[in-house]
N, C-alpha and C positions, 0 to 999 in steps of 0.2 A: 557324540554324533553331530551336535551343532557345529563344532569346529570343522568337522569333515565336510559338512554341507557348505560352510563358508569357503573352504578351500576349493571345493568343486565349482563354486561360483566365482572364482578368480580373486578371492580375498587372501592376502598373504598372511603367514603366521605372525609376523612382527606387528601387523596391523591389528590382528585379533588381540594380541597382548596389550597394545596401546588402547584399544577400545575398552578392555576390562579395567585398566587403570583409570581411564577417563570417567567411566561410569561410577566408579567408587568415589571420585572427587566431586562429581556434579549432583549426586543423589540428594544432598541436603537442600540444594537450590530448588529442586523440583517440588518440594513440599509447599513452598510459598505460592507456587503457581496454581496449585489446586484450589486455593481460596478464591483467586481471581476467576478461575473457570466456573466455580459454583455460583459466585455472585452474578456473573454475566449470563449464565444459563437461566437463573431465576428471573433476571431482568427480561430476557427474551420471551420466556414462557409467560410471564405476567402480561407483557405487551400483547401477545397473541390472544390471551384470555380476555383482557380488558376490551379489545376490539371485536370480541365475539367471532373469532375466525371459525369458518365452517367450510366443509368441502364444497359448498355452493360457490365459494370464492375462487375455486380452481378453474377459472374461466378460460375459454378459447375464443377470443374475439378476433375479428378480421376487419379489413377496410378501415373506416374511421375509428372504430373502437368505442363509439359512444356508449355510455352506460355500463362500462366494464367495471363491475363491482370488485373484482379481484384486484385490478390495478389500483383502485381507490383504497382498498383496505391495506395493501402493501405500503402505500404512502403513509397511512395513519400509524401502522405498526412501527415503521422506521422513525417517524417523528417522536413517538412515545419512547422508543429505546434510547434515542439521542437527546431526550429532554428538550426537544425543539418545537417550534410553532408549526412547522410544516416540512414536507419532504416531497421529493420527486424521484421515483425509482423506475427506471425504464430499461427494457432490453435493447432499445435503440441506441443507448449510450454504449459505444464500442470499446471504451477503455477508460482508465483513470485520467489519462491526458485529455480525452474528449470531455469528461465530466468537469475537469478543472477549467478547460478552455470555455465551455459553455457558461460556467458560473462567472468567470471574469468578463467575458464578452457581454454578458447580460447586465452587469452593474456598472461598467465603466463607460464613459462618454468622452467625445473629443475634448481635449484640454485637461482631462483628469490625469493624475499621476498614480501609477501602481508602484508601491514600494515593497520590495522583498527585503525582509530583515533576517533572512537565513542564508544570505549569499546568493550565488548563482543557482537558479532552479534546476531541476532534473532536465537532462538533455532534450527530451521530446518537447519541452515547453519553450525552448529557445526560439523556435520558429513561430510559435503561437504569440509570443511577446513581440518578436521582431528583432531579436538580437542576432539572428541568422536568417538567411533567405530573404526573398523579396517577391512581391507580386502575388502573394497567397492570401491576402486579407488579414494580416497580423494586426495586433492591437496598435502597433506603431503606425501602420498604414492608415488606420482610422483616427489618427491624431491623439492616441493615448501615450503619455510620457512614461518612462520607466527609470527607476533608480533602485539601487540595492545597497545594503549595509552588510558587511561581512560579520560573521560570528567572531567573538573575542578569542583570546588565546586559550581559554578554557572550553571553547566550543559552545559557549552560551550566547544568548542574544545580547548584543551590545546595547543595552537599554538606554544608556546616556546618549549615545549617538542617535538612536532612534528618536528620542524625545527632542533632541536638538533639531533634527531634520523636520519633524512635525511642526515645531514652532516657527521654522523659517521657510516652510513651503506649504502654503494654503491650498495648493491644488491636489494634495494627497487625498485620494478618495478611498483607496483600498490598500490595506497592508496584508501581504501574503506571508504565510509561515509554512515551511515544509517540515513536517514532523519527522519524516523518515530521512535516512542518510542519503538516499539516491546513490549516484556514483561518486561518492566522496568518502574520505577517510576521517570520519568523526562519529561521535555517539549520536544516536537519535535524540530528539528533544522530548523530555518527559512532559506529562500533563502539568506538573508543578512549574516547569520552565515556561510553558505556554500561558498558564494562569498568571504568573508574575508579570509577564510582558503585557498581557491584555489589560490587567488592572492599571498598570502604569500608563499605558497608551490612552485608555478611556478616561483616566483622570485629567489628561491634558486636552483631549478632543474626543468627546463621546460620539461624535457623528461619523468618525472614520469606521469603515467596514473592515472587520477582521476576518480574513479568509484563511482557512487551514487546509492544506493538502493532507488528507488523513490516510492516504494509501499506505498499506502494510501496518497500520496502527490500531485498527479496531480490535476491541476485546483483550488488549494487553494490559489494561488497567481497569479499575472499577468505574472510572470516569472517562468521558470523551471530551474533545475540545468544546463542544457546545455546552457541556456542564459547567465550564469555567469561563464562559463569556464570549466564545467565538460566534460571530454572526452568521457564518456560512462555512460549511465544510463539504468535501467531496471525496469520493473513492470509487473503487471498481468492485464489481461483484465476482470477478474471477481472482480476487485476492481474498483476504481474511473472511470478509463478511458473507461471501457466497458459499462458504463451507465446502467447496469442491463439488457442489451439486448444481449451482446456478450456471447455466450454459453460456451466459453472456450478460452484459448490462453494467450499469453504474448507478450511483445515487448522489444526490445533493440534498442536504438538509440545512435548516436554519430559520431565520426570521421569515414570517409569512409574506411580507411585501417583497423581500428579495427572491424568495422561491417563485413568486408570481412572475417576476422579471425573467427568471431562468426558464420558466415554462414557455414564455413567449419566444425566447431564443431557440429552444429546442423544437418548437413547432412554428408558430407564427403569431404576431400580435393579434390579440382577439380570440385566438384559439386556446392557447395555454394548455392546462392540464386536462381539459375535457375530452381530448381525443388521443388516439394512439393505441393501435391494437397490440395484443400481447402474445398472440400465436401459441397459446397453451403452455407458456413457461412459468406461469404464476406459481404453480405447485412446487416446481424446482427451486424458484427463487426463495420461497418461504421455507421449504424443507432445508435448503442450504443455510438459511439464516438460523434456523433452529439448531443445526449441528455446529454452527460456526464457533461458539464459545469453546467447545471441546476441541475441535480440529485446530483452531488457532493456537491453543496451548500445546497441542501435539507438535505443531510446526515449531513453536518456540523452544520446546524441549530438544528438538532436532538441531536447532541453531546453537543451543548451549553445548550439546554434545560435539558438534562440529568445531566450535571454538576451542574446546579443551583438547580434543584429539589432534587437531592441526597444530596447536601450540606445543603439545608433547612431541609432535613430529618435527618441530624446529622452525615452524613458520610464525610470522607475526600476524596477529589477529585483532580485529576490532568488531564488537566489543569483547572484553574478556568474559570468561564463562560466568563469573559472579557479579558482573556489572548490572546495574538496573537498566532494563531495556524498554523501549517504546516502539519498536518495530520488530519484524521477524527476520530481518536481514543480518547475515553474518558475512563480514568481509575478511578475506584472506589475502595477504600480500605475498606475491611470489617473486617479484623482481626479476622475472624471467618469462619471456613470451611463450617458449615451448612448454614449460611446466604449467603455466596457466591454461593453455589449450588442452594439454593432456588431462589436467584435473577435470575440466568441463566435459571432456569426452568420457571420462570415467563416470561422471554423474549420469550421462546419457546411457551408458552401459548398465547402470543400476536402475533404469526406469522400467515400468511395466509395459509401456507402449513405445515402439520404435527403439528398443534397446540395441538393435542391430545396426542402427544408423550412425554414421560418423558425422557429428555436427562440425561445421567449419565457420570461421569468421566471414561475415558478409556485410555489405552496405545496406543496413536495415533502415527503412524509412523513418525519418525523425531523428536520427542519430548522426553526430558529426564525425565519428570514427567507425571503422568496421567493428562489428559486435559479434561475439560468439554466444549462442544461447543453447544450453542443454535443457531440454524440456520434453521428456517423453511422457506427456500428460494425456489424460482422458479428455481434457478440454484444452484446446489449442491456446498456448500462452498463459495457462493458469499458473499464477505465482503462489497459490496456496498449495499446489502440488509441488513435489520436490523438483527444484530447478536450480540452475546456476547460469549466470550470464556475466559478461565482462566486455567493456570497451577495450580494444587492442591498442593500448597506450601505456607508457611507463607510469607508475611502477608495477603494472600488470597485476591488478587486483581482481579477484573473483568475488562475486556477490551471490551467496547461496541463500535460498529461502524455500520455505514450504515443506510439505510432508504431511499427507493426510493422516498418517500414523507415525508415531515416534519410531516404531520398528523399521518402517521403510526408510525414513530419513537416515537412521543409523546405518542400515545396509548400504544405501546409496553412497553415503559419505565414506564408508570403509572401502567400497569398491573404487571410488575416485582416488583415495589416498594410495591404494594398492597400484593404481594405474601410473602413479608418478614415482614410486619408489624403485 
């Protein structure tokens, strides 16, 4: 009966067979993920209990938002989960890029140097830094210098080059690390990779601020970058940590003095964290956070299934199904523009929302190439819901992420594969 239902929904018989074979091979990997899920669920529950979360905190503030106890308790819960001194979590942060930009703009000053040690950052940050575009108030336009060091041949941080750069450039104020792959063909950086780099850097210059772009990485390990020495990290609530419930927002956590600077950037000097209405979304932000450890692992299981079935179908994938992962992204190399677009359209067809829509490449704000985005999500742009996106450029790689349930991720991927066979 299930196979018949698959076929009625446009999934081909050969894909059903590939899915059965893939699941047999990946099932041992799933067992290890359940430990991480349980650990992080307990961590989140403990933080909420320690901060004495009550339904009185599900506030609906307007205007200035002074005295919003819900906003304040969310900050405390996030700080506790991330083992950090302070946090700022706001619905006014519109994306991960916005959170990252606010953090960097808050701590860098004219004459400082920002050093990326994971190569070129994600596309949407290029205009923030000033590598592309002009007249928009980039870091470059405010006198902040920028340098980058590529990953080595093993796609690890080239720590020797980093140390050499630090010793020869006293203007380096912030070192940024991108945990996720972004639009690149490489493994994501593990917590162990990040910890090793931070320890080496701090041994040479303890005053350098280590910033980590944590998008797509939350709850994939029992530790977060702040547990291993990162001074500041940022992410989006419509990715892992929002659990598919938070309707919008972003977070920045880290050292107390740095979070204070960030708060002045988000509002105004002197105002900081003490204002900002929350429009009744506090309950959704917290409920999403509570569900996030489970939903993140569901999405990760979907990525692992995607890796194996697409490999069985003859495509090159990164990472492999049994590789250690530090984000929820699965890359598939098509080497063909039409196949890439058809695959993304297949993901759209497998969505619960707008399944009837034909997604097309377009000049999306912040990107240097046309981008196709398949995302029939309950929350617009939610990357913890099943989605696939790709810049339309060789070698034509699709980046698949999300899935509120493993079952939906599996169905959507099977439908996308059927769409290209």
